[in-house]
N, C-alpha and C positions, 0 to 999 in steps of 0.2 A: 663072602662076608669079609668086610675089612675091620680089623680090630684096631681101635685107637689105643696106643700105648703111651702112658705118661711115665717119664723117667724122673725119679726124685733122687737127687744127690744128698746123701746124709753125711753130716759132719764136715762139709766142705764150706769154708767161709770165703766169699769173694774177696779178692785182693783189692787194695786201694786203687782208685782210678789214677791213671798216669798223669803226672803233673808236668807242666812245661818247665824247663830249666830256668832258673832265675836269670834275669837280664844282667849282662855285665854293666858295671857303672859307666856312665857316659863321660867322655873327656870334654871339659869346658875349654874352649880356645879363645873366647872373647868375654870380657867382663866390663861392665860400665858401672861407675859409682856416681850417683846423682845426689845433690843435696847442698847442705850449708857448710859451716866451718868445721863441724865434726867430720864430714865427708872429705873436706880438704885435708884433714889430718892434724889440725891444731891441737896442741898438747903433747905431741910426739915429735919433737924436733930432731933433725938429723945432725950428726956430728960433722965438723969440719966444713962441709959445703953449704950449711944452712938449709932453709926450707923445712918441709914437713913430710913425714912418712904416713903414719896412721893406718886406719883400718883397710883402706883400699889395696895398697901393695901387699899387706899381710894376707888378705884373702886371695889375691892373684897368685902369690907364691904357693899358698896351700892348694889351690886348684890346678896349679901347673900352667897358668896363663902367662905368656911371655909379654915383654914390653909392647910388641906390636899389637897384641890383642887386648891391651888395657886402655881404657878411656875414662878420664875423670874430668868432666867439665864443671864440677861444683865450684861454688865460690862463697866466701863469707857473707853473712847477712841474708842469704837466699831464703825465700819463703816458698810455700808449696806452689804458688802461681808462677814463681820464677823458674822452678824446675819444669813445669809444663810448657812455658813459652820459650825459655832461653836455653835450657839444657836438653830437653827431650828430643828436639830435632837432630842434634848431634848423636844422641844415643841410638835413635832409629837408623841413622845412616851407618852406624857402627855395627848394627845387628848383633848384639851380645847374646851369648847363651844365658848369662845370669846378669841381673841388674840389681844393685843395692840402692834403696831409696831412703836416705837419712835426712829428714827435713820435717819441720813443724814447730819447733820451739820458738823460732823467730815470729811466727804467726801469733803465738799466744801473748806476745809482749806489745802488740800493735793495737791501736784503738779501733781499727776496723775489723778486728778478728771476727770471723763468721765460720763456725764449724761446718755448716752446709756447703759453703764455698770451698773450704778445704777438702771436704769429701768429694765434691764434684771434680776438683782439679786432680786429686789422687786417682779417682776412677778413670779419668781420661788418660793419665799416665800409665796405669796398669793395663788398660784395654789396648792402647796403641802398642805397647811393648809385647803383651802376650799375643797380639795378632801376628807378630813376626816370629813367634816361637820362643820368646824370652821368658825365663823364669824370673819373676819379679819378687823381691824380698824387701818389704818396707819394715819400719820399726814402729812400735807403740812405746810411749815414754814412761819413765819412772817419775816419781814425785820429786821434782828438782829442788823443792823447798827443804827437803831433808838433808841436802848436802850444801846448799847455798844459803848462808845465813841471812835471814830477813826479819824485820819486825813482824809480830804476829798477824797484823792486819794484811800486810803484803804477802805473807806466807799463805794465808787463806785464799787470797785473791789468785796467787799463782797456782796453787793446788787446784782450785776450781777450774781455771783455764786449761790446765793440763788434762784434767778429767774430761772436759768438753772436747778437747783435741783427740784424746784416746777413743771416746765414743764415736767420733767421726771416722777415725781410722778403722775401728772395729767393724763399723757398718760396711765399709768398702771390702775389708778382708773377708767378711762373711759372704757378701754378695758375689764377689769375684772368685771366691774359693781359692784363695792363695795363702801361703804361709806368711807368718809375720814374726819378727824377733821382738819379744816382749822384754823391754829393759827393766821393768819393775820386778820381774822374777829372775832376771839374770844373776847367777851366783856372784856375790861380792859387789853388786851394783851400788850399794850404799857405804862401802868401805872408802875412807878418805884416800887411801893409796891408789884407788882407781881413778881419782880425779887430779887434774893439774891444779896449780896454785890458784887459778881464777875460780875453781869449783864450777865452771861452766863447760869445760871441755875435758874429755878423758885424758888421763896420763898415758904413758906407753903401755902400762899394764891394762888400763881401761880399753885402749884401742885393741889390744890383744884379746881381751875378753869379747869385745864386739866381733872381732874377726872369727874367733872360735865359734861363737853363736851363729854367725852367718854360714860358716862352712858346715856346721851340723845340719842346718836347714837345707843347704845345697846337697849334702850327702843323702838326706831323706828324700829329696826330689830326684835322686838317681844319678848325681854327679860324682865322679871320682875325686877323692881328696888325697893325692899322692904324698903330700907333705903337711900333715896336720899342724895346726897353729900351736906353737909352744907359748906357755904363759911365763916363761923365764925371760926377763927383760934383758935385751942385749942389742947393741947396734944403734940405739938411740943416744940421747944425751940428757942428763939430769940438769935442769936449769939451776944456776947458783942462786943464792939468796939475793945477790945484787940484780940478777936477771929477773927474779920474781918481782922485786921492787920496781925495776924499770918497766916491766910489763904493766903492772898495776897503775903506775903514773902515766905512762904513754898511751896505753890502750884500754886497760880495765875501767879506770875511773871515768874517762870520757864516754865509753860505751854505756856504763851504768847510768850516767847522767842523761844521755840521749834517750835510752830506752825507758828510764825511770819517769821522765817527764811525760812520755806517751802512755805509760802504764798506770800512773797515779790516779787519773780520773776514774778508771775502772776499779782500782783498789778502794777509792773513796766510797764508791757505791757499795762494795762488799762490807766496808766498815759501817756504813749506815744501816744496812740490812742486819748485821750482827747486833748493832746497838738496839734496833727496834725489837729483835727477837728476845733480847735480855730484859727489856723493860715492858714488853707487851704482855 
């Protein structure tokens, strides 16, 4: 006869299942910055030698990316389609570990603005970069009318356009399952010290806030941040009052005139709708 013996351990609690050790942060060696004038660095002028610094070099320094690993083909006035057709090929050839995509506001000011087209272009940008292993970090935008003074009708028109732009970006971010820097919730985004004299581009502090936000996302994605971004302004140059005035006369007013003429027809539609809602 064979006896079946059941052994019962009393008072013994099984230990936790062994866990794999956390992965060490990955070192980024290549960074690409794509986009418009904010990506170029406007608002954060360099002393002595001229030119712009901005968010790109700040992120590169934070991630430990050297000059050889840094690429910035961005240019002023760029739209989402420009990034896809003119800047993306260079980024693909560069094969970056991380790519920042800072673009969209120029689209909102043009008469042919179409959020579906913007979404399609951004989707193509994200998919082509992620296909080569790049972590893509786009932005969604703040309400620019809160820092850029406009008449009420134009303010409503711009806010509506930005909301449509953000909805398009949100669709892509959700579908492609990527991270996105939300400028609307970025701490200090609506403080005037974060903006340069034109109220269109970040100041040095603003670029530092952007860089800090991007590096936080990169760290969450598993990248090392050996030199975190400081919010202490240094190394740039504060434009003088004469410089402010000169920029407004030479660049700011002509830009507003060009973009204003294109944007006014859309603003007129918003004004008419608002009027009908009030009297209807």
